C-alpha positions as CSV (number, residue, x, y, z in Angstrom):
1,M,-0.4,-8.4,-4.2
2,R,-2.4,-6.9,-7.1
3,R,-3.0,-3.2,-7.6
4,S,-6.6,-3.6,-6.6
5,E,-5.5,-5.3,-3.3
6,F,-3.0,-2.5,-2.7
7,D,-5.7,0.1,-3.2
8,R,-8.1,-1.7,-0.8
9,A,-5.3,-2.1,1.8
10,V,-4.4,1.6,1.7
11,A,-8.0,2.6,1.9
12,D,-8.7,0.3,4.9
13,E,-5.6,1.3,6.8
14,F,-5.4,5.0,6.1
15,Q,-9.0,5.8,5.4
16,G,-9.5,9.6,4.9
17,R,-5.7,10.1,4.5
18,A,-5.3,7.4,1.8
19,T,-5.1,9.6,-1.2
20,A,-2.6,11.9,0.5
21,V,-0.5,9.0,1.7
22,V,-0.2,7.6,-1.8
23,T,0.4,10.9,-3.6
24,D,2.3,13.0,-1.2
25,L,4.5,10.9,1.1
26,V,8.0,10.2,-0.4
27,L,9.3,6.8,0.4
28,T,13.0,6.2,0.5
29,Q,12.6,2.4,0.1
30,V,11.2,2.8,-3.4
31,G,13.7,5.2,-4.7
32,G,12.6,8.5,-3.2
33,R,9.2,8.3,-4.9
34,T,5.7,8.6,-3.8
35,A,3.6,5.3,-3.7
36,A,1.8,6.5,-6.9
37,E,5.1,7.3,-8.7
38,A,6.6,4.0,-7.6
39,I,3.7,1.9,-8.9
40,E,3.7,3.9,-12.1
41,A,7.4,3.2,-12.5
42,G,6.8,-0.6,-12.2
43,V,7.6,-1.2,-8.5
44,P,5.4,-4.1,-7.4
45,P,2.4,-3.0,-5.3
46,R,3.5,-5.4,-2.4
47,E,6.9,-3.7,-2.2
48,V,5.2,-0.2,-2.1
49,W,2.7,-1.4,0.5
50,L,5.4,-2.6,2.8
51,A,7.4,0.6,2.3
52,L,4.3,2.6,3.3
53,C,3.8,0.3,6.3
54,D,7.4,0.8,7.4
55,E,7.3,4.6,6.9
56,L,4.0,5.0,8.9
57,D,4.7,2.3,11.6
58,V,1.8,0.0,10.6
59,P,1.8,-2.9,13.1
60,A,2.9,-6.2,11.6
61,E,-0.4,-7.9,12.2
62,R,-2.0,-5.4,9.8
63,R,0.5,-5.7,7.0
64,Y,0.1,-9.1,5.6
65,G,-3.0,-10.4,3.7
66,V,-4.8,-7.1,3.8
67,G,-6.6,-6.0,0.7
68,R,-7.7,-9.4,-0.3
69,I,-11.3,-10.1,-0.9
70,E,-12.6,-13.1,1.0
71,P,-13.0,-16.2,-1.3
72,R,-16.5,-16.7,-2.6
73,R,-18.4,-19.5,-0.9
74,R,-19.9,-22.2,-3.1
């Protein structure tokens, strides 16, 4: 997962709360950091995304493959 995919996934899942979720919520799975701090420290965005999902009880069907842009049609 790229950072841009992480950003899209967070925005899609948490909508108006997205900024607060990334900057305020402390995640034990990524060393007691916020999502923003974890990414800044080099934790892969995919790992941070899954930690957010675990913490906020995002259903499994909305965890995988989110944030990806659909491939361009030729």
